[in-house]
N, C-alpha and C positions, 0 to 999 in steps of 0.2 A: 683534455684535448677537444678543441672546437672543430665540429665536422659539419659540412654541408653536403647535400645531395643535389644532383642536377639531372634533368631529363628533357628530351627534345620538346614534347608537347604534352599537355594534360587535357585530353578531349575525349577519352574512351577508357576502356579496361580491357586489356589483353595480356599476352605473355610478357611483354616488356614491363607493363605496369605491375604485374605479379612480382617481378624482381625488385622494383622499386618499393613495393609494399613490404617485402620481406627485409629489405635493407633498413626500412623504418623500424621493424622489430628489433633489429640489431642496434640501430642508432636512433632511439626514439626522440632525442632532443634535436635532431638535425633538421634545419629548415630545407625546403625543396625549392629550387630555382628551375624555371622553364620559360620557354619563348612565349607561349600563350596558354591560358587556363580557362577551360569551360567548367564553371562550378556546377552546371547543370549535368552535363554528360560525364563529368568525372568527379561526381560526388564523393567517391571513395577517397579522394585526396584530402578530405577533411580530417583525416587522421593525423596530418602533419601539423606541427606547432605553428608553422607558417608556410605559406605558399607564395612565392615571389615571382610574378611574371615579368617579362621585359617590356620595353616600350612598345612592342608590337600589340599588346594587349589593348592599347588605345585606338587602334586602327578598327573601324567598324567591320564586323564579320570575321575578324582575324582568327578568333577561336574556333570557327567552324569551317573556314576556307584557307587554312594556312599554306596550301600548296602554291597559292599565288604570290607568296611573300618570300619565295626561295632565296633571292638575291639579298634580301634584308636580314635574313635569319643569321648569318655569320656575324653581322655587326650587333645583333641583339644579344648574342652570347658573349661577345667580346666586351660589351658594355657593362657586364656584371663586375661587382667589386668583391673579391674573395680575400682581401688582405688581412682580415681578422680571423681566418680560419687556418687550422693546422692541417687538415685533411679534407680534400674535396673528391667525391666519388661521382663520376658522370656515368649514366646508363643511356646508350645512344645507338642509333642506326643512322644518324644524320649529323647535326652541327654541334650537339652539346659537347663533343670532345674538344671544341675549338675555344673553350673558355681560357682566359689568361690568369695564371696564378704567379704569385711571387716565388723566388727560389726556395724559400724555407717552407713552402706549402707543398705537401704531398698531393699529386693529382693521380688517382687511380681511375682509369677508364674501363668500364665493363661494356665491351663492344658487341652488340647484337649482330652486326655485320657491317663492312664498309658500305658507305652510302649507296643504296641499291640503284637509283636512277642514274648515278654518275659512272658506275663500274660494272658490277656483275649482271645487272638487268638493264643496262643502257638501251640496248636495241628494243627491249619489250616496251619500255616507256616512250621512246621517241619514234619508233616505226609504227607501233600501234598504241598511241597515247590513250590514257584513261578518258572515259566518256565526257568528263567535265571539261577536257581541253580540246575535244574534237571540233568545237564550234569556232575555234580561233583559226583564221585563215593562215595557211603556210605554217602551222605550229612548229614543225621540225626545223624549218629554215630560220625562223625568227628566234629560236631557242639556242642556236649554236653559240652565240656570243656569251649570253649568261652561263651556259653550261661549261664553256671553256674557262671562264672566270672561276666558277664553283669548283671545277676540278682542281685548279691551281691552289685555291684556298683550302680545299678539303685535304690535300696532301700536307700543306703547312699545319693545318689543325691537327692532323693525326700524329705530327711530330711533337705536340705539346704535352701530352700526358707523360708522367714519369713512369707509369706502368700501364700496359695494355693487357686486358684479359679478354679472350674470346669465349663464346658460349658453346662451341663445338669445335671438332677437329677441322671441319670444312671452313669454318669462319676463321679459325687461326691460320689456315692456309691462304685465305683471301687477304687477310691483313698483311701477310708477308708478300703476296703478289702485288698488291695495289699500293701498299704504304711502306714496303720495305722494313717492316718492324717484326720482331719476334713476339709472340703472345702465348702466355700460358693459358690453359683451358681450365675454367670452372663451369660445370654444367649448371643451368638454370634450376631454381627449386621447383619441384613437382610435389603437389599436395596429395601424395599417395594415399594418405589415411582416408580421404574422402571417397576413394574409390576401391578400397580393399575388397577383395572377394568375399562374398557371403555364400549362403547354401543354395543360391538360385541355380536352377537347372539350365543348361546351355541349349539354345534353340538353334534353328537352321538358318536364320537370317544373317545377313552380313550387314556391316555398319560403316557409314562415312560420317566423320565429324569434321566440318570444314566451313570456312567462308566460301560462299558460292560465287567466286570470282575467277576469271580466266586461268590464272597461273596455277590454280589448285588442281586443275585437270580433272575435275569431277565428271566431265564428259566422257572420258575413257572409261571410267567404271559404269556409266549409264549404258554405253554401247555393249560392254561385255554382259551385264546382267540382263539387258533386253534379250540377247541370244540365249543366255543360260536359262532364263525364266525362273531363277532362284530369288527369293526375297531379299531385297536391299533397303535398308532404312537410311535416309539422308538427313542428318542434323545440321542445321545452319541456314543462314539467309545471305543474300548478296545480289550483286547486279546481274548474275547469270541465272537467277532462279527461275524466271519465266521461261527462258530458252530451255533449260534443263528439264523442266516439267513437260514441256512439249515434246521432247525427245523421248521421255520415259514411258515404258509400258506399264500395265497395271500392277506388276509385281514389285514396282519401286515406289516407296512412300516417302514423302517429304514432311518432316514434322516440325520444322522451324527451329528456333532457339529454345533451349531447355534449361531448367535449373540444374545444379550440380547433382541433386538427388535423383532426378529423373534420368539425367545422363548416365549416372552410375549404374542405374538399373539396366539400361540398354548395354553398356559395357559388360555387365555380368551375364547377360543373357545371349549375346551375339555369339556366332560361330567364330568371327574374326573381324578386326578392324581393317578396312582398306585405306591405304595411304598412297594416292596416285601421284602426288606432287613432290617436288624437291623442297625440303624445308631447311632453314638455317639451323633448327634444332628439332622441333616438333614434339610439344609436350603431350598431345593427344595419344601418341604411340605408347607413352609410359602410363598415362592414366588407364588405358585399356589393359596394359599388362598387369597393373596393380589390381585390376578387377579380375584377372584370370583369363583375359582374352589375348589370343595371339595376333600378330600384325602381318598383312601382306602388303609390303612397301616397295616403292620404286627405289632401286639401289643407287642412292645419291644423297648427299647432304647430310643432315642430322641423323637420318635413320641408320647410317653406318656406325654411329655411336650407340644407338639405343636399341637396335634389334639385333638379336643373335640368331643367324640362320640356322634352321633346324631345331633350335631350342625355345625360342620366343617368337618365331615367325619365319616367313619366307620372303625373299626378294624377287622382283622382276627386273630384267636387265634394260629393257627399252620402254620409253614412255609412250606405249601404244596399246591398243586393245588386245592385239594377239599375244603380246608378252604377259599382260595382265591375266588373260584367260589361262595361259599355261600355268601361271603361278597359283591360280585358284585350284586348278586340277592337281597340281603338285601338293598343295596345302591339304587337300582332302585325303591324301594317302598317308599323312603324318599324324601323329599324336603328340600333344603338348602337356607337360606336367605344370599344374597350377603353381606349385611351390617355386619352380624355376622361373616362371613368369614374374611372380611376385617378388623374388629375391633380386631379379634383374632390375625391376622398378625401384626397389628400395635404394639402390645405389645412387639414385637421383632424388632423394627425398629432401625436403625443406631443411631437415636437421643437418644432413651432410652438406649442403650449400652453405649454411650459417657457419658450420665448422671450418670448411675449406676457405671461406672468404675472410673469416676472422684471422686464420692462421696466416694467409697471404698479407693481410693488412699490417699484422704485427711484424712480419718479416721485413717489410719495406719501411715501415715506420721507424725501425731501429737503425736504418742505414744512415 
């Protein structure tokens, strides 16, 4: 069976790219197709036998500023020829689902979420556009026509895969809401073995592991821990870093980006991980649990799949400082068993992902 993989862009390494990397372990001979490829920023992709970017690669700066090419991206994915493949697997939160395959080719789409800026986060992107777009006069007004076109195309694109898989319950619900399609759920792979608990003694500090960007709502945690005076360590970098550092009192420490080994040590020693944002899935919640750390999470999104209240963490109901502060207080009155935390994390292991994905592929390949 000839197999190809498809991903929106190759210019970084994050949760989506981890999925693509694990699919390579399952299908090591499969080439990888993408809109644009930065060999410098996505050096990890050299593991593939071949990386095939679209014609957008020839446009100067496309690999670093692909956001400006939104209306061309559909054409880029439609231009690929998959006629020689029996199975194509797309991993996407944008346009890669829109590839065109012949009737005899099985197209399985592993959907990270319906295109955020068109659907679930439309107002976030266009009422408060990212900094790189704010210099464009009347950005919201001039974006209406291309956004309307992209919404129409996106719905058509979502009808093309033979099988759609969501990464979490909430993503499966969004797929139904925006695309009218049923989607099975296969949770993304978590490399739990990297973070498994050791004999490290747990300390009194709390931990945040996040990109420091507005929708991650790290500002809520800063406000709460400023008042509590309890140590909080913030791992990550991003556009909000300067602002958040100005907000923070001396009990809050920013440590930037860390290696997996150093991050694992923080997970093993922290009192709990704070998750103030709504995630499509949220791998860090499971990394923390694998290391024996409970989670204090906003009750929404992927956390509803990954956190068991009272056993592996606690929820807070509203995305505000008061609700989080009450959750921290409630957390302090509870005890958590390391074995239950570890057992829950193992449900989402890389090995389980591989098993579940292979079973699903075999199921549909026989149809």
